[in-house]
N, C-alpha and C positions, 0 to 999 in steps of 0.2 A: 353499494357498501358491504352488503352481506356476502359478496363473492370473495371478500378478503379474509385472510386468516385472522382469527381472534387469538390473542388480544392485539395483534399488530394491524394497524389501520393506516393507510397511506395519508400523508399530509394533504394530498390533493382532495381526498374524500372529505376530510374535515373542513377544508376550505369551501367545498361545495355545500356542505351542510350549513356552514356559517353564512354563506351568501343567501341560501334559501331563507334562513331565519331573519336575515336583514331585510329581505324582500317582503316578508310578512309584516314587518313593522313599519314599512314605508308605503304600503298600499294606500290608494287614494280614498277608498270607501270600504264599508263593511263587506259589501259583495266582493270587491276585489281581494280583500283580506282572506275571505273564506275560500275563494278559488285558488289563491296563492298557497294556502295551507294544503289543499288537496294536491295541487301539482308538485309541491315540495316533497311530499312523500314519495311520489314516483321518481322525481329527479334525483333525490339525495339519499333515500333510505332503501332503495333496492326492491320496491314492490311495483307490480304492474298496475294495480288498481288501488284507489283511495277514495273514501267517501267521508264527507263532513256532515254529521247529523247534529243540527242545532236545536237547543231547547227553546220552544216558543213560550210566550207569556202564560199560556194555559197549561204548561208542563209537558205537553207532547213534544216529540222531536221530528223535525222536518229535514229532508235531504236538501241541504243548502248548497252543496258543491260536490262535484264528482270529477275525477281525473283518471285517464288511462284507457277508456273505452267509450267512444262517442255514442255507440248504440245503447250501452248501459246508462250513460248519462242522460240521454233523451228519454229513456224509459222510466227512470226512478227519481230524477231531480224534481223537487217540489212535492213529492209524496210524503205522507205523515205516518209515523209509527207511534202508538200510544206509549205513555210513560210507564204504564203497568208492564207492557211487553218488554220494554227496555230494562226496567228494573229486574225482571226475571232473567234476562240475558246476562246482565252484569253481576248477578248473584250466583250464577252457576259456573261450571267449567273449572279451569285451573287459573289461579291468580298468580301472575308473575309481577310481583310488586303491585303497581297500580293497573297493570295490563290484565285483560281477561282473555284467556284462550279457551275456546270450546272446540274440542276435536270432533271430527266427523262422526265418531262413534256415539257421541252424545247429542250432537246438534240436530239430528233428525226430528227431535221433539219440537223444534222451533220452525219446522217447514211451513206450518199452517198459521203462525201468528201474523200480526198485521204490520210487522216491521218490513219496510221495503228492502229487498235484497236481490243480489245478482251473483249467481254462481252456476257452475256446470258440474255435472257428475263426472266420475272418473274411476279408474281401477284402485284397488286397495294399495296402500303404500308398500314399496318393496323393501324398505329399510326403516329403522325405528324413527328417525327424525324427518322422513320425507313428508312434504306438504301434500295434503289431500285437497282436491278442489272444494270439498264441503267443509273444510276447516274454517273456523272463524276466529279473528283476532281483533279485539277492541281496545282502544286507548281512551279512557274517559278524560275529559278536559274539565278542570275545575277552576273557577275564578279564584285568584290569589286571595288567601285569607290573611290574618295578622302576621306580620313579619314575612310575608311572601309564602306562607305555608299553604300549599294547594290542598292538603288534606282537610283543612278547616273551611275551605270555600265551598260554594254551591256548584252543582253540576251545570255547566253551560253548554255542553255538547259531548258527542262521542265521535272519535276518529276510528273508522273501520278500514282495515287494509286486507289485501288478498293477493295471492299468487306471487310469492317471493321469486325473484329472477333466478336464484340458485336452486330453487325447488326444495328447499329445506326450511324447517321451522327455525325461527331466529334463535341464535345463541345468546350468551350473556351480553355481549356488546350490542347486538342488534336489539335486544329487548331494552337495554338501558338507553340506547339512542332514540328508540321510538317513544319511550316514556318521557325523556327529556324534550323531545320534539313536541309532544302533546302539551307539556307544561308551558313551553314557549308559545305554542299556538293559542293556548287559553289566554295568555297575557296579551297577545296581539289582537285577539278578538275582543277582549274586554276594552282595550284601548281604542279600537275602532268604534265600538259602541259608544264609548265616552265622547269621542270626537263628534260622532253623529249627534249625540244628545246636546253637546255644546253648540253645534251649528244650529240645531233646531231652536235652542234657547235664545241664541242671538237673533234669529229671525223673529221669534215671538216677541222679544224685547223691542225690536224695532217697530213691529206692528203695533204693539201696545203703546209705545211712546208716541206714535203718530196719532193714535186715538186719543191719547191723553192731551196732546197739544191741541186737538180740535176743540176740546171743552175746557181748556186751561183757565180761561178768564173766570168762568162761573165757579169753577172749583177753587181758584185762588181766593176769591172773595170769601167763600165759606171757610176756607182753611186759615187764611192769614188773620182774619178778624174774629175768630172764635175766642170767647172769653177764657177758655181753659186751654191747656197745652195740647198741641197736635203734632204728630210726626208721621212721616212715611218711611218705612224701612224695607230693605230688600228681603225677599223671601225665596229661599232655595239658592243653590249654587254656592260658589266659593265665597261670595260676599253676603251670605245669609245674615240678616240682622243689622247690616250696616245702615245707618240713618242717611236717607237721601234728602230729606227736607224737614224743616221744623218751622213752627210759627212763632210770633213774637212772645206770646204768653208762655210758651215752654222755655224760651231763651231767658226770659225774665225770672222764671221760677228757679232755674238752675244757675243763673248768673253767667251764662256762656253765650257768646255771639253765635249767630247761625253758621258762620264759616267754620268755627271750631267744632260745632256739633256734627258737621258732616265728616269729621275725622273719626267719629266714634260709632260703635253700636251700643244698644242698651246694655249688653253684657259688660261693656267697658265702664259703664256708669253705675251699675247696680251695686248695692252693698254686697260684699262677699258672702254673707250669710243668706242672701236672697237669690243667689244665682240659680239654684235649682227651681225655685218658684218661677223665675223669669223663663227658663228654658221650657218648662211644662206649659206655660201660658203661650209662648211664642210658637210652639210646635203646632197647636191646633186652633189658635185664636182663643179668645175668652178674656176673663177678668182676673186680676191679681192685685194684692196690696203689698207693696214693697218699698224699699228705700233707694232713692237715686242721689248720686253725689253732686253737690254744688261745686262751683269753681273754688270757693274758699275752703274746701276740704270737709265741710259738714254734709250731713245727709238730711233729706226731707222725705217724709212719708207721702206716697202718692197712691192713688187708685189708677192702675194701668189697665185699660180696656182695649183689646186688639180686635180688629175686624179684618178678615182675609179678603183682599181685593182679587177677584178672579174673573176670567171670561169663559164663555161656554166652550170655546175651542181648546184652550190650553190649560185650564184649571187655575190653581192659586198662583198669584204673581207677586203681590205686595202685602205688607201688613200696614194697615192704617191704625195708628195708636193714639188713643185719647188719654191724656194724663191730667188727673185732677189732684189738686193739693188737698190732702186730708191730715196734715200735720196736727191741727188743733184737735180733731176727733181722736186721733191716735194718742195724743197726749192725755186726753181725758180717759181713754180706755186703759192706758198704762197706770194712771193714777188710781182708777177703780181697782185694777188688778193688784196694785201695791197695797191699797187699803184692805183688800181681802186677805192678804198674806202677812200683814204687819200690824203691830199694836198701835192703835191710834194715839196713845198717850206718849209712849217713849220712842216710837218709830222703829223699834226692834222687830225682827221676825216674830210672829205670834206662835201659839201652840201648834196650830195646824201646819204652818210652814216648817216649824222645827221638826215635827214628825215626818213631814214629806221629805225633807233633806236627809234626815237620818235613815228613813226607809229606803231611799234611793241608794244609799251606801251599803245596805245589808242584803245579801242574798240568803236564801233559806237553806243552802247547802252547808254542810259542815266545813270548817276551815281545813286546809291541807295540813298534814302532819309535819310541817317544817317551820318551827317557831323562828320568828325574827325576819321572815321574808316580808319586806315592806317596800312600797313605792317611795321614791324620793319625794321630798317636800315640794319641790318645784313641779315635778312631773304630775303631781296629783291635782294641781289647780285646774279647775274647769272640767272635772272628771266625775260625773254623778254616779257612774256604775262602779266606781272604785270601792274597794272593800271598806267595811266599817272601821277598821283599824287604821285605814289610810288617812288621807288629809281631810280635815274639816274646813269648809270654805267660809271666807268672810264675804258676805254679800252686802253688809251694811244696811242701813235703813231703807235705801232705795234700790237695792240690787234685785235682779230677777233670777229665777231658777236657772241652773246651768244645763248645757246640752249633754245628751247621753253619748257615751262612747260604746263601742260594740264589743268590749271585752271587760273582764272583771278580774281584779287581782285580789287573791285571798291573803289575809294576814291574821295574826293571832294576837290576843291581849297579853300583856306582861303576866308571867306566871308567878303565883304565890304573892306574898307580902313584901318580898325583897326586890330590889332593882336588879334584874338580870340582864339589862342592856337592851331589852326588846322595846321598840318604839311602837306606840299604838294610838288609837283614837280615844282620848280622855274625854269623859262626859262629867262636867262639874255641875252639881245641883246646888244652887245657892238659895238660902232662905234667910230673910232679914230678921234680926232679933230686935225687939222693941219697936217695931213699926206700928203695931196696933195702938200702943199708948200715944204715939204722935197723932194718929187719926182721932183718937178719943179726946185728947187734950187741946189740940190746935185746929182740928177740922180737916176735911178731906182735901182742901186746897193745899195745906201744908204737906199732907201725905202724898199728893200728886207731885209736888215739887221735889220731895225726897226720892220718889221712884224715878223721876226724870234725871236727877243728878246721879243716882246710883247706876242707871243705865249708861250715862255718859262715862262714868269712871270705869265701869266694866269694859266698855268698848275701847277706851283709851288704854286699858291695861293689858289687852291681848294683842296678838300679832296680826299683821295682815294675813288673811286666809283663815282666821278662826271665826267662829260664829257665836254671837251673843244673842239670845232670844229671851223674851219674857213669856214664861209659861202661864202666868196668871197671878193676880194678887201681888204679893211681894216675893214671888218665886221666879228665879232666873236660871237659865241653863247656858253653859258654855261648852262648845265643841272645839277641842284643840287637838290637832293631829301631830303625829311625830314626837310624842312625849313619852319618856319613861316614867316610872313611878315617882322618882325623886323630882323630876321636872314638874309633874302634875301637882305634887305637894307644894313645891316652891311657888307655882302659879297661884294656888289657892291662898297661900299666906300673903303674897303680894296684893292680891285682890281684896282680901279681908282688911289689910292695913290701909288700903285706899278708901274703902267704904266707911271705916270707923272715924275718918276725919270729919270735923264739924261740917254741917250742911246748912246753908242759909235758906230758911223757909218762913214765909210770912213775916219777914222782918226780925227773925230770931235765929239763933244758932241751935241746931238740934243734932243729935247723934243717933245712929243705929249701928248695931253689930251685924255680923253675918256668919252663918254656919254653912260649911261646904261639905258635900259628900262627893267622893270621886268614884265614878264607875268607869267601866271599860266596855267598849262595843266590839263585837266580833261577829262574823258571818254565822248564821244559824239562830241568831237572836232577832226578835222583833223590836221595833222602836220603843214600844211600850215596856218591853222587858228591860231594855237598856235604861230607860228613864226611871223605872221602878227600882232597879238596882242602885242607881245613884241616889235616889230619894231615900232609900233605906239607909244607906251609908251616911247621908246627911243627918238623919235623926239619931243615928248612933253617935255621930260626932257631937251633935247638939247636947244630947244627954250626958256625954262624957265630960263636958266642960262645966265648971262651977257656975251657978246662976249669976254670981256677981261679976263674972268675966264677960257676960253677954251685955254689950252696951245697949242702953235704952236712951230714948230722947229726953 
């Protein structure tokens, strides 16, 4: 091919190159593929000698195939060159794209390294691009990376060529053709390895199935009649994780027949939030607690314990999975966690939970100098790292803390005392007026009934997504996102009007009033600073109202 003028190449030459590449991908074995790669260089690319150096598992490179000279083939095939020496060669000389050319003027320093080589000496070149017998040209072969990008793959071998038939160093077309050939050769070698691995896997599977059948009856007794769930899943290969067999206990737990279970892997059944836990556990064996889906669409908490089934010859083969129902224990744990973060009387988030939620929304960097930049109300749901002026979340009495996102949107509070259109995170500090007198006159049971009813009215008076918390005593805090100043003031008035309605306590109607202070959260503040600001505004509002306007019981 190099004898032809560039860039004009005869169609016959392209057909020959195409045929060689087709032969590479239809070879019967890895050895045949390697030999076809070497012979294709001689047949289609215009070189007299070609050598395939294949990376071994230990990293060194072995001469796996040679074409063009039977004497050289007999001498160096099977010999090994260290990875260190090869890295040195590939790092020096001239780089023609992915190719490496080391001219004879530089290559003498490599004469004594341990890379197997075959060349003869000769006279100095008579013209600039004449090939010298000591010139070296290498085409690294990389396993295809993402989207077929060879540059991202690992080195699987090096194709070395020598003695172009036209006696000249390859031009632009010759270089491109060799580089393309090396890329296709890498794909063919990778595919041949994959086919060989698959064939070995099939042989191993058949051997293991024979051994399994030999002891099937004793295993079946222990497996089928175990009191807790048991499953066998495929490990490795295209069917990794697919369930091969389940016992009656697991089928009853998930409400699925055994025939249906064989259509799934555990990754199909696990709760979406637990898929990462499952993958980490399945990869190495071990134990995990996660949720599996029942046939009716509900999920059950289970303890999933994997054991890798292996043999001495072939290593890991199956996953034996023990599944234990821990729904009741998890329910108790969740109840304990809820009690730790919620007020036992009203069921609202408590002081610690309020500060935790507020702190999760506040970063300590200053907010950016762009007022009014705010996330949408809907987009903010479920976003703990969202800015303090963003959305406040409604978790309700039984909700759990939300998951973290990996970015943070900065917003600012409304500026000044007028409504400038900016929407922010309003923090309403509520203190009941006249509550102490109810406790003193009617007892703590009446006071508790008042607090419970006030908590209910506050919760009903806010939007889905807002947070109502009991700070302590008769103090409550509301976090409401996406409000302007006028919106926050209207909310405070509506909540106050709800609270002052009569409350039935211990068989009598009583009344309490409420004072509200409205603060605004923004990045750069701490949770305590935000609450203190709202508290101070509440006391200003309380003192500004005539005493007779504060409703008592």
